[in-house]
C-alpha positions in Angstrom: -76.0 25.9 -84.2 -76.2 29.6 -83.3 -74.2 31.0 -80.5 -76.2 32.6 -77.6 -75.4 36.3 -77.6 -75.9 39.0 -75.0 -78.5 40.8 -76.9 -80.5 37.5 -77.4 -80.7 37.0 -73.8 -81.4 40.7 -73.0 -84.3 40.5 -75.6 -85.8 37.5 -74.0 -85.6 38.8 -70.4 -87.0 42.2 -71.4 -90.0 40.8 -73.3 -90.6 38.2 -70.4 -90.6 41.0 -67.8 -92.6 43.6 -69.7 -94.8 41.1 -71.7 -94.7 43.6 -74.5 -92.7 43.4 -77.7 -93.2 47.1 -78.2 -91.8 48.1 -74.8 -88.9 45.7 -75.0 -88.0 46.9 -78.5 -87.9 50.5 -77.4 -85.9 49.7 -74.2 -83.3 47.8 -76.3 -83.3 50.4 -79.1 -84.3 47.6 -81.6 -87.1 47.5 -84.2 -89.8 44.9 -83.5 -88.7 42.7 -86.4 -85.1 42.8 -85.2 -86.4 41.9 -81.7 -88.4 38.9 -83.2 -85.3 37.7 -85.0 -83.3 37.8 -81.7 -85.8 35.7 -80.0 -86.3 33.3 -82.8 -82.4 32.8 -82.9 -82.4 32.1 -79.2 -85.2 29.6 -79.4 -83.5 27.8 -82.4 -80.3 27.6 -80.4 -82.1 26.2 -77.4 -84.3 24.0 -79.5 -87.3 25.1 -77.5 -90.2 27.6 -77.6 -89.9 30.2 -74.8 -92.6 32.6 -75.6 -96.1 32.5 -77.0 -97.6 35.6 -78.7 -100.9 36.9 -80.0 -101.8 40.3 -81.2 -103.0 41.3 -77.7 -100.5 39.7 -75.3 -97.2 37.8 -74.8 -96.6 35.0 -72.3 -93.9 32.5 -71.3 -94.1 28.8 -72.1 -93.4 26.4 -69.3 -89.8 26.0 -70.6 -89.6 29.8 -70.9 -90.6 30.1 -67.2 -87.8 27.7 -66.2 -85.3 29.4 -68.5 -85.9 32.9 -67.3 -83.9 32.7 -64.0 -81.0 31.2 -65.8 -81.1 33.9 -68.4 -81.1 36.6 -65.8 -78.1 35.0 -64.0 -76.2 34.9 -67.3 -76.9 38.5 -67.9 -75.9 39.4 -64.3 -72.6 37.4 -64.7 -71.8 39.2 -67.9 -72.5 42.6 -66.4 -70.5 41.7 -63.3 -67.5 40.7 -65.4 -67.6 44.0 -67.2 -67.9 45.9 -64.0 -65.0 43.9 -62.6 -62.8 44.8 -65.6 -63.7 48.5 -65.0 -62.9 48.2 -61.3 -59.6 46.7 -62.2 -58.9 49.5 -64.7 -59.7 52.1 -62.2 -57.8 50.3 -59.4 -60.8 49.7 -57.3 -60.0 46.0 -57.1 -57.1 43.7 -57.7 -54.2 41.8 -56.1 -50.5 42.6 -55.9 -48.2 39.6 -55.1 -44.7 40.3 -53.8 -42.0 37.7 -53.2 -39.8 39.2 -50.5 -36.9 37.9 -48.5 -38.1 37.7 -44.8 -35.6 40.2 -43.4 -36.7 42.8 -46.0 -40.5 42.2 -45.6 -40.8 44.0 -42.3 -38.3 46.7 -43.2 -39.6 47.7 -46.7 -43.3 46.9 -46.9 -45.4 48.0 -43.9 -45.0 51.8 -44.4 -45.6 51.4 -48.2 -48.6 49.1 -47.7 -50.2 51.5 -45.3 -50.0 54.5 -47.8 -51.0 52.2 -50.7 -54.1 50.8 -48.9 -55.2 54.3 -48.0 -55.1 55.3 -51.7 -56.4 52.0 -53.1 -58.4 50.3 -50.4 -59.8 47.6 -52.7 -56.5 46.2 -53.8 -55.3 43.2 -51.8 -51.6 42.7 -51.0 -50.1 39.1 -50.9 -46.6 38.7 -49.5 -44.6 35.6 -50.1 -41.9 35.8 -47.5 -39.4 33.3 -48.8 -35.7 32.7 -49.2 -33.8 34.6 -51.9 -33.6 31.6 -54.3 -37.2 30.8 -53.9 -38.2 34.4 -54.2 -36.4 34.7 -57.5 -38.1 31.5 -58.8 -41.5 32.9 -57.8 -40.8 36.1 -59.9 -39.5 34.1 -62.9 -42.4 31.7 -62.9 -44.9 34.5 -62.6 -46.3 33.4 -59.1 -45.3 36.9 -57.9 -45.6 40.2 -59.8 -42.2 41.2 -58.6 -39.8 40.7 -55.7 -37.6 42.3 -53.2 -34.4 40.4 -53.1 -30.6 40.5 -52.8 -28.5 41.4 -55.9 -26.7 38.0 -55.5 -29.9 36.3 -56.4 -29.7 36.9 -60.2 -31.3 35.2 -63.2 -31.0 35.9 -66.9 -34.8 36.6 -67.2 -35.0 39.3 -64.5 -33.8 42.8 -64.0 -32.6 44.3 -60.6 -33.1 47.9 -59.4 -31.0 48.6 -56.3 -32.7 50.2 -53.3 -30.3 50.2 -50.5 -27.1 48.6 -49.1 -27.4 46.6 -46.1 -24.0 45.9 -44.1 -23.5 42.7 -42.1 -22.9 43.3 -38.3 -22.0 41.1 -35.4 -25.2 40.6 -33.1 -24.9 39.7 -29.5 -26.5 40.0 -26.1 -25.8 43.3 -24.5 -24.1 41.5 -21.6 -21.9 39.5 -23.8 -18.1 40.1 -23.2 -17.7 41.3 -26.8 -20.3 44.0 -26.2 -17.7 45.8 -24.0 -15.4 46.2 -27.0 -15.7 49.3 -29.2 -14.0 47.4 -32.1 -14.2 43.7 -32.8 -11.5 41.7 -34.7 -11.9 38.5 -36.5 -9.7 36.8 -34.0 -12.2 37.7 -31.3 -14.6 35.4 -33.0 -12.4 32.4 -32.7 -13.2 32.1 -29.0 -16.9 32.4 -29.1 -19.7 30.2 -30.1 -20.8 31.4 -33.6 -24.4 30.9 -34.8 -24.4 30.7 -38.6 -27.1 30.1 -41.2 -26.9 27.0 -43.6 -24.5 27.1 -46.4 -27.2 27.2 -49.1 -28.6 30.4 -47.7 -28.0 33.5 -49.9 -26.7 35.4 -47.0 -24.2 32.7 -46.0 -23.0 32.3 -49.6 -22.4 36.1 -49.8 -20.6 36.0 -46.5 -18.3 33.0 -47.4 -17.5 34.5 -50.8 -16.5 37.9 -49.2 -14.4 36.2 -46.5 -12.7 33.5 -48.5 -10.5 36.0 -50.4 -9.1 37.2 -47.2 -8.5 33.7 -45.8 -11.3 34.1 -43.2 -13.4 31.1 -42.5 -16.5 31.1 -40.4 -16.5 28.3 -37.8 -20.0 27.9 -36.7 -20.9 26.1 -33.5 -24.7 26.3 -34.2 -26.2 26.2 -37.7 -29.8 27.3 -38.4 -32.0 27.8 -41.4 -33.3 31.3 -40.7 -31.9 34.6 -39.4 -34.8 35.0 -37.0 -33.8 31.6 -35.4 -30.2 32.7 -35.0 -31.4 35.9 -33.3 -33.4 33.9 -30.9 -30.4 31.8 -30.0 -28.3 34.9 -29.5 -31.0 36.4 -27.3 -30.9 33.3 -25.2 -27.1 33.8 -24.7 -26.0 30.8 -26.7 -23.6 32.7 -28.9 -23.2 35.5 -31.4 -24.2 35.8 -35.0 -23.2 37.7 -38.2 -26.2 38.9 -40.0 -27.5 41.8 -42.1 -28.2 45.0 -40.0 -31.7 45.0 -41.4 -32.4 41.8 -39.5 -31.5 43.5 -36.2 -34.3 44.8 -33.9 -34.5 48.5 -32.9 -31.4 49.9 -31.3 -33.4 50.3 -28.1 -33.8 46.5 -27.7 -33.2 45.7 -24.0 -31.2 42.4 -24.6 -29.5 42.7 -28.1 -26.9 44.9 -29.5 -24.6 44.9 -32.6 -21.0 45.9 -33.5 -19.5 46.8 -36.9 -17.4 44.0 -38.4 -13.7 44.6 -39.2 -12.5 44.8 -42.8 -13.3 43.3 -45.2 -16.6 45.2 -44.8 -19.4 43.0 -46.1 -22.8 44.2 -47.3 -25.6 43.0 -49.5 -27.5 45.2 -51.9 -31.4 44.9 -51.6 -33.5 45.8 -54.6 -36.5 45.3 -56.8 -36.6 42.2 -59.0 -38.8 42.1 -62.1 -39.3 39.8 -65.1 -37.7 41.1 -68.3 -39.8 41.6 -71.3 -43.2 41.1 -69.5 -45.5 43.9 -68.6 -46.7 44.2 -65.1 -50.3 44.7 -64.1 -51.3 48.3 -63.6 -51.9 47.6 -59.9 -48.4 46.2 -59.5 -46.9 49.2 -61.3 -48.8 51.5 -58.9 -47.2 49.7 -55.9 -43.7 49.8 -57.3 -44.1 53.5 -58.1 -45.0 54.1 -54.5 -42.2 51.9 -53.2 -39.6 53.5 -55.3 -40.7 57.0 -54.2 -40.7 55.9 -50.5 -37.1 54.7 -50.7 -35.8 57.6 -52.8 -37.1 60.3 -50.5 
């Protein structure tokens, strides 16, 4: 059985619409015998007669009348797919998917997305605000084009490009007794209710690792899953929390403030995570180029 080709459908639709082999052949830049062969092949493939023809006129059979709308849709779908590829190539359409740790999503992305959307309004941005470990897996599996993550979230199949260092600070209410101190010692934290994130959190593992070598152990009174939850408890006056500075609201916040931690100074490195050995889509490359330019200025 023959395969239906684009020119076969185009020949049939053009003849059906013009009811003239001569006009259709000229429009398709084919000779009339070549046009006839196209139509004959299409009819053989379908196993049905589509057109009747005399020396004076051409008309559709009943089957031809029924098939014409389908043929038109098939041509439109084909042309739409070609146009879609062109739009992707010229960055008129597309999607960029980013796996980003929640604390960095607000800090890194809005300003870049705003500029990117102005330049490429047809490209959609999909943000997966997930934990460090899940974000890494999303990049490795290909669910995300790239990620913004911590350097501690490493994998043999990804590369990491550092963007900035984010120190940990002590977060508290502005009216908390520790807020009156210009310097805070680790001993000061023994007498307060400390809000920590769970031990399987990337931030908690980084903290525990950095402190264990100095014999410092965090004694959490409350344990939560997300940094945003710990900030909520801090704002309610339930305790203090150690978290990345990036997670803190603006310095002008009416209820919350932060203090630097005593040595050992702890920080996390935030950067770009990409799969090794696999090319990114051109739209993802464009976004990364804009992101890197924004954070190197």
